[in-house]
Every structure is written in C-alpha cells, then in structure tokens.
C-alpha positions in Angstrom: 0.0 0.0 0.0 2.9 2.4 0.7 4.2 1.8 -2.8 0.8 2.7 -4.2 0.5 5.8 -2.0 4.0 6.9 -3.1 3.0 6.5 -6.8 -0.1 8.6 -6.4 1.8 11.4 -4.7 4.5 11.3 -7.4 1.7 11.5 -10.1 0.2 14.6 -8.3 3.6 16.3 -8.1 4.0 15.7 -11.8 0.6 17.1 -12.5 1.4 20.2 -10.4 4.6 20.6 -12.4 2.6 20.3 -15.7 0.5 23.2 -14.5 3.4 25.3 -13.6 5.3 24.7 -16.8 2.5 25.3 -19.3 0.4 28.3 -20.2 -3.1 28.5 -18.8 -4.5 29.0 -22.4 -2.9 25.8 -23.5 -4.1 23.7 -20.6 -7.6 25.0 -20.9 -7.9 24.3 -24.6 -11.0 22.1 -25.2 -10.2 19.1 -27.4 -12.8 16.3 -27.0 -15.7 14.8 -25.1 -14.5 12.4 -22.4 -16.0 9.1 -21.3 -17.9 10.9 -18.5 -19.7 13.1 -21.1 -18.0 16.4 -20.2 -15.9 18.4 -22.7 -12.3 17.6 -21.8 -9.5 20.2 -21.8 -5.8 19.5 -22.3 -5.2 19.5 -18.6 -7.8 16.7 -18.1 -6.2 14.5 -20.8 -2.5 15.2 -19.8 -3.2 14.7 -16.1 -4.9 11.4 -16.9 -2.0 10.2 -18.9 0.3 11.0 -16.0 -1.9 8.9 -13.6 -2.1 6.0 -16.0 1.7 6.0 -16.3 2.2 5.8 -12.6 -0.7 3.6 -11.6 -1.3 1.0 -14.4 1.0 -1.5 -12.8 -1.3 -1.6 -9.7 -4.5 -2.6 -11.4 -7.2 -1.8 -14.0 -8.0 1.9 -14.6 -11.4 3.5 -14.6 -11.1 7.2 -15.4 -13.3 10.1 -16.4 -11.6 10.8 -19.7 -10.7 7.4 -21.1 -13.2 5.1 -19.4 -12.0 1.6 -18.5 -8.5 0.2 -19.1 -8.2 -3.6 -18.5 -4.8 -4.4 -17.1 -5.9 -8.0 -16.3 -5.8 -7.4 -12.5 -7.9 -8.2 -9.5 -7.6 -4.6 -8.4 -9.2 -1.5 -10.0 -8.3 2.1 -9.7 -10.9 4.9 -10.1 -9.4 8.2 -11.1 -10.7 11.7 -11.5 -7.6 13.3 -13.0 -8.8 16.9 -12.5 -11.6 17.4 -10.0 -13.0 20.9 -10.6 -11.9 21.5 -14.2 -14.2 24.5 -14.5 -12.6 26.0 -11.4 -9.1 25.5 -12.9 -10.1 27.1 -16.2 -11.6 30.1 -14.2 -8.4 30.5 -12.0 -10.6 29.7 -9.0 -8.3 28.0 -6.4 -10.3 24.9 -5.7 -9.4 22.0 -7.9 -7.5 18.7 -7.5 -7.4 15.0 -8.1 -8.9 11.9 -6.6 -7.8 8.2 -6.7 -9.4 5.1 -5.2 -7.9 1.6 -5.2 -10.5 -1.2 -5.0 -10.6 -5.0 -4.9 -14.0 -6.3 -6.0 -16.4 -3.8 -4.5 -14.3 -2.9 -1.5 -12.2 0.3 -1.4 -8.8 -0.4 0.1 -7.1 3.0 -0.2 -8.0 6.5 -1.4 -6.1 9.8 -1.9 -7.7 13.2 -2.7 -5.3 16.1 -3.4 -6.1 19.8 -3.5 -3.7 21.0 -6.2 -4.4 24.7 -5.5 -3.0 24.6 -1.9 -1.3 21.2 -1.7 -3.5 19.5 0.8 -3.4 15.7 0.7 -6.0 13.4 2.2 -5.1 9.7 2.4 -7.3 7.0 3.9 -7.1 3.2 4.2 -9.1 0.8 6.3 -7.2 1.8 9.5 -6.4 5.5 9.3 -7.2 8.8 7.8 -4.3 11.2 7.4 -3.7 14.7 6.0 -0.5 16.3 4.8 0.7 18.7 2.1 2.6 18.1 -1.2 5.3 20.4 0.0 6.3 18.5 3.2 4.4 15.1 3.2 4.2 15.2 7.0 1.1 13.1 7.5 -1.0 13.6 10.6 -4.4 12.3 11.7 -7.4 14.1 10.3 -9.3 15.8 13.2 -12.8 17.1 13.4 -13.2 20.8 13.3 -15.6 21.8 16.0 -15.6 25.5 15.0 -17.2 25.2 11.6 -19.8 27.8 10.6 -20.8 26.7 7.1 -21.7 23.7 5.0 -20.9 22.8 1.4 -23.6 22.3 -1.1 -22.2 21.1 -4.4 -24.2 21.7 -7.6 -26.4 24.2 -5.9 -26.8 26.0 -9.2 -29.0 23.2 -10.6 -30.8 22.2 -7.5 -34.5 21.2 -7.8 -35.0 20.3 -4.1 -32.4 21.4 -1.6 -31.5 25.0 -2.4 -34.9 26.6 -1.5 -35.1 24.6 1.7 -31.6 25.7 2.9 -32.5 29.3 1.9 -35.8 29.1 3.9 -33.9 27.9 7.0 -31.1 30.5 6.5 -28.5 27.7 6.6 -25.1 29.0 5.5 -23.4 27.1 2.7 -20.9 27.4 -0.1 -20.7 25.6 -3.5 -17.0 25.5 -4.5 -17.4 23.1 -7.4 -15.2 20.1 -6.8 -17.1 17.2 -5.2 -14.2 14.9 -4.3 -12.4 17.8 -2.5 -15.6 18.8 -0.7 -16.1 15.3 0.5 -12.5 15.1 1.7 -13.1 18.3 3.7 -16.3 16.9 5.3 -14.6 16.8 8.7 -13.9 20.5 8.5 -17.4 21.9 7.7 -21.0 21.5 9.1 -22.2 19.3 6.3 -21.6 18.3 2.7 -24.7 18.0 0.4 -24.9 17.1 -3.3 -27.8 17.0 -5.7 -27.5 15.4 -9.1 -26.1 12.4 -10.9 -23.3 10.7 -8.9 -20.5 9.1 -11.0 -18.0 6.8 -9.5 -15.0 8.8 -10.5 -16.6 11.9 -8.9 -17.4 10.6 -5.5 -15.8 7.2 -4.8 -12.5 8.4 -3.2 -14.1 11.2 -1.3 -17.1 9.2 0.0 -14.7 6.6 1.4 -13.1 9.4 3.5 -16.5 10.0 5.1 -17.5 6.5 6.0 -17.3 7.1 9.8 -19.5 10.2 9.5 -23.3 10.4 9.2 -24.3 9.6 5.6 -27.6 9.5 3.7 -27.2 8.6 0.0 -30.1 8.3 -2.4 -30.3 8.2 -6.2 -29.7 11.9 -6.7 -29.1 13.4 -3.2 -26.2 12.9 -0.9 -26.0 14.3 2.7 -23.0 14.0 5.0 -22.3 15.5 8.4 -19.9 15.0 11.2 -22.5 16.1 13.7 -25.6 13.9 14.6 -27.8 16.9 15.4 -26.9 18.7 12.2 -27.4 15.5 10.2 -30.9 14.9 11.7 -32.0 18.5 11.1 -30.8 18.4 7.5 -32.3 15.0 6.9 -35.7 16.2 7.9 -35.4 19.1 5.4 -34.5 16.8 2.5 
C-alpha cells in the first residue's frame, strides 16, 4: 500500500509541475468529449496520462476521460484526473485529483489532493491522514468543532435542496469540486450534493466520510460529522 501511495503522490507532483510549466490557455484548450460526457481540456487529458503512467502496474484503470482500461488485474483504480476542471479554467483555487484503489467492491485506499493549496487526504481501512505536497508530514485528520458553514455542491442546478436551505437560512458554499468537498467533510458543518453521482466523482471522497453520518439516495447525498446537524438536514430533505 505504501508503494501505491507513493506512486499517487508522485503523479500529483508531476501534474502540479505540468500546470506550472505550461500556459493556462494551452491547458484550458478544449479538445474532446471524455468518457464521462464532459468536454475535456488539455489539462484533463494530460493529467490522466500521468496517472495512467504511474498507476497502471497496480490494477485496472477507470477514469473520467478514457473510461475503463483492462490491465488483467484483481484490483481496480478509479481516477478523476482533475476534480474541478471549471474552477481550474476560471483560475478559482479549488481543484485537485482523486484516486481510489479497489478489490471487488471494497475500497482499500484513497487519496484526494487539492492542487491549489497542496492538501493531501489519504485513507485506508485503518487510518485517515492529512499532509501537504510540500512536506508530506502526515497527521491524523481531526474534526473541526468551530465550523460555521456547510458545502452544497451543484447548488446552481438544485431542484430540491436550495430553497429549503434558503428558507432555514443555513449558511453554505458551492465551491465546485465534489471529491475535494467530501475530503473536507470533517472541517465543515455538512456536505450535500444533488444530481447524478458518477464513481470517479465521489468514490474516493465518499470513502473518506465512512465514519460520518451519511444519507445517499439516487440523486441526493448528505453527510455531516454532527448527529444533530445531520438529523436536522435529513428532515429538510
């Protein structure tokens, strides 16, 4: 597992170097529609190639841009090479990567990285750690008991949740990168999501929330570290 973790971190460092060494216009150039149905930019395709280079030896690949790559392995790796592509193209500092290693239907290890500030979240079956790409000094993730806001991803297309949160004057933000937002779930009051949930969008981040309070339906996801908050929000939804 340590070898896999090292490879994911090295891939993220190379993606960060890719960003620093190329023009923003070049990286944001739209070139094709990826497997996930979104219009892919150069940064999406190039980042995916980097992850495939580092991770193919560990298992099959399932990624947003290329789809499934069969490496004849019992292990599968779900990748979102750039989580928050629209944020990246808009120079909004909230974008990153997510990787989950699975055997059968069980996730063994996941890493989510915020490329805009270097935060790394790494979780296996026994621990949940946080570090930074600049120092790699991993420490246990701790619950933030001073949070004042929640995160509501995809609020711009909400049919159900937005008006209910507005009616109750519940403070929230919609930063636009679901894997990152799930990784930060221990820091905020809640994380909510409304819409289609694709594996490469939520798999790694959701694994990092498994000890929190979770309600997952076909098109609505609610997570909170606090039972009282979770119960109150569940009644709203």
